[in-house]
N, C-alpha and C positions, 0 to 999 in steps of 0.2 A: 561527368565532373563533380553531379551532385552526388554522386556515388561514393565519388572519393573523398570528397569533402567527409560528407557524414560518417564515413568510414574512418577517418583520422580523428574528427572529433571522438567516437566511438573508445579508439585506442587510450584516448588521453585523460577520458573523463567519465569513463564506465558507462557511459549513455550517449545517445544519438538525436541532435536536435536539427530538424532544418526548418526553416524557412517557408517551405509550403507545409502549412497544417495538417501533414497527415502521417509524418514517419516515427518511427519507433524500430527501434534494436537495441535489444539490450537483454536489454535486458531486464514452588514458588520462593524466589528471592526477590528480596530488594535490592536496588543498584540507583545509587543518588550518581547524576550524572557532575563530573567536576570541572573543570576548565577546558575550555576547548580543545587545548594542546594534545589531553588525553590521547592515547592512542590504543586499540589492539583491543580484545575481549576482556574483562573482567573474569569472567567463567568460561574455562574451555568446555563449548558445550558435546555431551554426550553424543555419540553413535545415533540416529531415529530418535533422539528426545526433541519431542515439541517444547520449542520455547517462543513465548508471545511477550510482546511487549507493549506496555500498557501506558499510554501520553497522557497527561494531564495537562489539557490545555493553560496557559499562559504562567501567571507565577511573579513572585515578585513586585518589582516595580511597572509590572504590567499588567493590570487588574483585567485584560480582556473587557467584556461589556459590560454595562453597569448598569442595575435595574434599580428600582427603588429602596429594594431590600437586601439586597445581596449584590457581589459581585463575582463575575464568572471563573475567577481562579481561583476562590473558595470550593466553589460547587465541585468543579470540576476534579480538581485533588478530591475531596471527599467521595467523588463515585470512583474516581480511578482508587483510592483506598480497597473500596468496599470490592470494588471486581474483582482487584488483586486476591483478596483474600475468599470468594466465593468460589475463583476456579481453584485455587490451592485446596479449598474444600472439596470440590466435586471432582475434583483433576490430580491428584497428589503427583499423577505421573507425569504433568507438566510441570516446566520453569517459566512463571511469569516475572518480568525484570519491570520494574516504574524508571522514568526520567526522574519523577521526582516526587520524594515523599514528605513535602514539605513546602513552606510558602518560599520559593527561591524562583529567580529568574535563569531559564534556561533557553539561551539563544535556536531559534528554530531549526538551523541546520545540524545544531549538535543532536538534537534530538531522531531525528531519523539516519545519521551518522551512528549514534550510539545503537542503533536497533542494526543496523549493515556488520558493524563493527562484533555484535554480539552472535551473526549469527540467528537472526530472529526468524521464526517461519509465519509470523503477523507480527502488525503494525496496528496498533488503534490508539484515535487522536480523539480524546472527550472534549469537547467541549459545549457551549450554549449560544444559542443564536441572538439575534436584536437588527430591530427595523423600526420606520418611522410609525410603522401603523401598529396602534395599540391590541387592535384585534386579531392579527396575525397571532398563528399556531401552529404546531404540530414539530415533527422530529424530520429531520433528512440526512443521509449518510452520502457522503461525497466521497470520489476517489478523482485522482488525478486526470484530467485530459482538457479539450478543449470547452470553452464555455459557452451554452447550450443555450443560456435567457439572460439579460441584463440581472435577474436579482442573486443569479448565481456568481457573476463578476463581483456583484457588490459584499456577497458573502467571503467570496477568496479577500475582496479590498482589505474588508474590518480585519479577518484573522490575518492577514499579511502585514498590516501595518505593525506588528509587533517586533517586526524587522529594524523600525526607526529606533528602535530602541537599545539596538546590539551598536556595537563598535566595531567599525571598519565592516558595515555593511554589503557595501558594493562589493569588496572583494571576496566576502562570504558567498555573493550571490550571481557571482560573474557578469557585475555592473548592474543588474536589476535594480530599478527602481518602483516602488511601492505607492508613488503618486503618480505614473504613468500607467495609460491606458495600453500604449503600446508595450509596456514592461509585463503588463499581466498577460496580454494574450502570447507575449513569447512564454513567460511561467506556465500557460495552461499546455502548449507542446511538451512539456517534459513528459512522456509517459513511459512507463519501464513494462517489460516483458512479463508483469504479471497483472496486467491491465485485467485482462477476463479474469483473472481468480479475483483480483480486487472486488470487481462488480459481482462478481458472485456471492463474497463474502457480505459486500453492502448491501444486496439483499435480503441476505439472509438476516442480517438486522433489522431492516424496517419492516418485514414480514413480522417477526417479534413482537415490534413496537405494536404493529397493529393488532396482531392475536392477543398481547396481552393487554390493551387498551392503554398500553402509557398516554398518548395520545392522537391525533391525525398523522397520519404518515402521509410525508411529503416527497415519499418515494426518493431514489437512487439518483444522483447528479454527478456531474461530473466541474469540476472549474480549476483552474489554477492554486494550487496551495502549496506556499514552499517547504511545510513540515512533512511533504508527499515528496517532493522533488528527491531522484536519486533512488528511491525507495529500491531494494532489490529484495524486496519479498511482496505479500498483499499487503494494502496499505488502506486505511480508510481514516475519514474523518467524521466524528459522529455529533452531529449536533442535535442535541436531548431536548432542545426547547426553547423558546424564546422569551428572554428577560423581560421584554417588552411588553409582554401578555402579562397582566398583574395574578388572571388565575393560575397561569404557567408558571411564574415564576413563584409564588405560593410552592407549586405544587413541588417545584424540583429543591424548595427550601424545606421540604417536611422529609421527616426518614422513609414516610411511605414511598413519596413520588422517589427519592433516589434508590428505594429498593427493587420497584418496580421499572427503574429505566436498567439498573444496574442485571436484574433478571433475565430481561429481556435478552439485555448482551451477552448473558454467560447460553442462553440458549442458542445462541448464533454462534457462539465458540464452540459449543457443548458438540454441534454439525460440524461446525470446522475441524475441528479434533477427530470426529470419529470419520468424515474424509480423510484430512491426513494420516490415521492411521491405517486407513484402506489400500492407500495409495503407497505406502512403506511395505506392507503386506505383498503388494501387487509387485515391486520392484522385487524382492527379496524371493519370489516366488518363480519370477519372470528370470533371476541371474540365474537360479539353479539352473532351470528348465534349460536356459540359454548355454551351459555348460554339457545339455545330456545329448548324445551321438547321435541318438534315434530320433530326432526332431523332423517333423513331417515334410516334405519337401513343396508341399502345396500350400503350407505356412509362409506365403512371401512377407520377410517384412515384419519383427515384432517391434522396432525400435524406432523411432525417428527422434531428431537432434532439431527443436524448435529455436529460432532465432531470431522470431520477431513476431509481432501482434499489431494488426494497423485496424484503424477504425474505418471501415467501408470503403476509402479507396487502396486501391492495389497499388502495388509498385511497380517499378519499369524491370519486366521480366526480362529485358533483355541487354540490359545495361550489362557492360564487359564486367562489373565487378561481382555483378550477382552470378554470371555465368563461371567465375571461378571456383564457386562454393561448391559444386557439383550437381547431383541430382537435386531439385528444389519442387516443393511439393508446397500448393496453398490450398488449406482448408480455409473454404468459405462458412461464416457463419452469419447470424441476422444481424449483427452488428459490428462482427469484428470478422477479420482476414488472418488466418494462420497458419505461416512462413513456415516449414519442416525439412531438413534436409535429411536424405537418406532413406532406404529402408533397410536394416539391418537384423539380421537372425540373432543377434547374439549380442549382452551387453556389453561386454568387452570391445568390440566393434564399433558399438553407440559412442560408448566412452572415450576412445580414439579421434573419432569422429568430430566429437565435442571438445576435445584438446585443439584440435589442430584449428577447427572454427575460432575456438579463443585465442589463438596464437593469430590468425588471422585478424583478427578486430573483433571480433561477435563475442565480446566477454561476458556476455548475458546469456548465452546460451546455457540451454536444460535438455536433459534426457525425457522423451515423450514413450508410455508406455502405451502400442497399442493394444485395442478391444480386443 
């Protein structure tokens, strides 16, 4: 019954959320977001063109964290604009879209909805941190997932409080209440098929922060952020520093500090772009090889279709719903178990299987090219 419930939820919402805290199935141009009723991509995406959405946290009547000399909304906008220019200058082949390019309020759900509509390959939401302890400093990069510590929950609660400034927020977030502890626990269970790639990119960001000595890297963390909910691409929320720390606030206010933060993020983006371009080359090469009649019979399966990525806990492999999908492989990792279907020799076979799985309800299914 649990599997049936999960599958039905996936069909209607393009994601799966279970009350047991483990299951996931699923799945340079300036753009200013208009009303929440807008839909559809503003710019048709070119094939194999990498598209990145940079989100400046808060804005308008939502100031975000307020330091002694600054407001989070102003700093995040300055850094988003600078990062957009840096990526455009260093990677003219990449499209960069901004969720906002001035001081305007954008509902959290519209930010990630925009990235989904524009078929972005990466979503970066820039923020500044705040805590009661004035001595605390450092950077943190978050991905969607279960709260592992009370401090992670505190950060998510503060950032998600922006929801209260939206009209009809309960309708936009399926009844989620940012004032409720239970609500935050439920929010943290929304993950997507790109969790592993989100964690990988978050690690690139934190490694760059540490290498460039932006500040003390507090590492990659997981929490339930509304702005990352329902992401259909790798998505991270970057906390560039603490406005509650006077020295760090002064650093983030300075041109040098903002440039340092953006250069570190640029380095992570550059690594991501290289990886993405290599993936695109691999897919093209594999598709060509897949049509070649004299492929060696010893190469058993070049492609699989990934339908899920789950943190540590395994799904019930004997469930009737999972048995329906055919040959299922579990690829166990250190922190994540990936669930893949089939062993396909050609790209066409894998594509056909992927479309069938999507019709069955696994709308976040995507192809994996085996090494």
